[in-house]
N, C-alpha and C positions, 0 to 999 in steps of 0.2 A: 377092416372092411370099409369103414366109413372114408379112410384116405383113398382106397382103391375106387370107390364109388365117385369121390370128388375128382379124381384124375380122368376118369371115364366120362364124366358129365361135360357136355359141350360148353365151351366158354361163352359167356354172355356177351352180346354186343353192347356198346355204350347205351344205345337206346333202350335195350332190355334191362340193363342195369339200373338206369334212371327210373323206368317204370316200376321195378321192383322196389326201389328205395320209397318212391311215393306211395306205393301200395302200403308199405309198412308204416309210413308216417301217418297215413290216414287211419290205419289200424290203432296206432298209438293215440291219436286224437279222440277216437271213439271210446278208448279206455279212460281217458281224462274226462270225457263228458260224463261217463258213468259215475266216475268218482265224485264229480261235482253234484250230480243228482242225489247220490247217496248222502253226501253231506248236508244238502239242503233239506232233504227228507228228515234226516235226524235232527236238524235244527228245529223243526216245527214241534217235535216231541220235547226238546228241551225248553222251548218257549212256553209250552203248556206247564212244564214243571216249574218254571220260575213264577208263573202267575199263581200257581196253587201255593208255593213257598211263600210268596208275599201275602197271601190271604191269611195264612197262619202265623204271620209276623216273624217268619224265619228268613230274615234278610241276609244271614250268613250263606245259607244254602243258595238263595237267589243270586247273590253276588258271585258265589263260586260258579254257578251254572252260567251266569252272564259272561264270565271270563272265558268259559269253554266256546260260548258263541263267538266272542271276539277272536279267539284263536282260529276257530273254524272259518270264519269269513276271510280272514288273512290267508288261509290256506287255499280257500276258493279263488281269491284273486291270483294268488300265484299259479294255480292250475289254468286259469283263463290266459295269463301271460305265457305259460308254457305252450299252451294250444296255439296261441297266435304266432309264436316263434316257430313251431313245428309247420304250421301252414306256410310261413314265410320260406322256410328252407325248401318246402315242396315247390313253391313258386319259382324260387331261384333256380332249382334243379331243371325245372320245365324250360326256363331261359336258356340253359346250357344245350339243350337238345339240338337247336339249330347249328350252333358251332361244331357240335360233335358230328353231325351229318357231313360238315364240310371237311374238317380235319381228320376225322376218323378216330378221334379219342376224346375223353372228357377233359375239358379245360379247367384249370384251377379258378376258385372263386373266393376271393377274400371275404365276401358277405357270408357265404355259407360257412366258412372257417370260423368267423366270428360268432355266428348263431349257434353252431355246434358246441364251440367252446364254452359259450355261455350256458347252455342247456346241460352240459356236463357237470355243472356245479349245482343244478337243480335236483334235490334228491328224488323227486318223483319220477324223472326220467333219466337220471345219471346213467344207470346200466345200459339202457338203450342207446343213449348218444355215445358211450364208449365203444359200442359195436359199430355204429355208423362211422365213428371217427377212424377206426381201423380200416373199414372197408373203403371209405372215401380217400384215405391217404394212400391205400394201396392202388386205387383207381386214378390216382392224380388229381382228384378234385380239390383237396386241401393238402397243406403240408403238415408233417407230423407235429403234434402238439403235446406239450407237457401239461398233464392234468393236475394243477396244483390243488392240494387239499383246501377245502374251504374252511376258513376259521370263523366259525359262527360264534365262538365265545366272545369276540370283540364286539359283536353287535347285540348280544344277548341283553345287556342291561338296558339299552335303548328300546329294544323290542318290548321288554317287560314294562317300561314306562309308557310306551304308546298303548299298550293293552289296558293298562290300568286307567288312562285317560279316556278309553272307549267304554270301559265296563259301566260307568254311571250313565252315559248316554243310552246304552242298551237297556239297562234296568229301567230307565225313564220311559223309553219307547214301549217296552213290554209289559212292565208292572208298574208304571209311574202312578196311575190312578189309585191302585190298591196300596202302594207303598206310601203315597201322600197322605192317606188317611191315618197313618200311624202317627202317634205323638212324636215330636222332634226327639225327646230324650230316649224313646225306645228306638228310633231309626238310628240315632248315633251310636247307641249301645250296640245294636245289632250289626251295623255296617262297619263301624270303625273300632273294632276290637283290637287289643294289643297283639303285636305280631307273634309274641311268645305263645299265646293261647289260641291263636285264630285256627291253626290246623286242627287242633284237638277238637275245639268247638264245632268247627266245620263238619268233621266226620260224625260227631255225635248228632248234630242238627240233621245232617243227610239221613242218618240211621233212623232217626225218629219219624222221618216222613216217608220211609221205604214202603209202608203198607198202603199209604194213600197214593203214592206217586208210582207205583209199580217198579221198584227197584231203581232209584235215582242213580245209584252208583253204577248200575249196568247201563243206564243211559249214557253216563258220562263215558264210560268205557267204550261203548259203540261208537260214539261221536269221535273219540280219539283214534278209534281203528280206522274209520272211514276217511279220516283226514290223512292218515299215513299212505 
């Protein structure tokens, strides 16, 4: 039935097709804006949890939550980049309209192809860009692309190192005054625990503060969810 409807549906003019793509791009930008607001709203909750953890000398939990904030801020930066690229695609599509009016069809754009190909590697908008890629290829705006799988494993170690470097800065900015009041020996013991026992200690420390913090583990889960 759907195939019959698609056959009966009048074919869009180049201008109509461009306007439809631009409408969907604006819609995708609004989705990204909501994701950014959600992450930033959850970050305020986590900041409060970090301050409370520092007050009770629970620097393991504070550091763990600070790491979540660092990850979230990196995710927000990616979302801003994605939005800027979506707006750039829309702008370039608008520039194609004048040519389409003259030649009667959509012309190829190397810049649009580059932007779409780049966004196909962004997890947040990959599925949408795959659809755009198919439609734009069919319309002659871009050439057929091979969507190579993104090898995130190669960059994972570097990303983790960057996150670790930022964690102490976040702790200093959010709970620096409270944390600085702790004796040096306590801070070192709390923050620099051996790797083998850190995970277990972290879960135990978080569990101890659940009643005061309103389910810290739930906060971390919500933050991870809105980042995705």
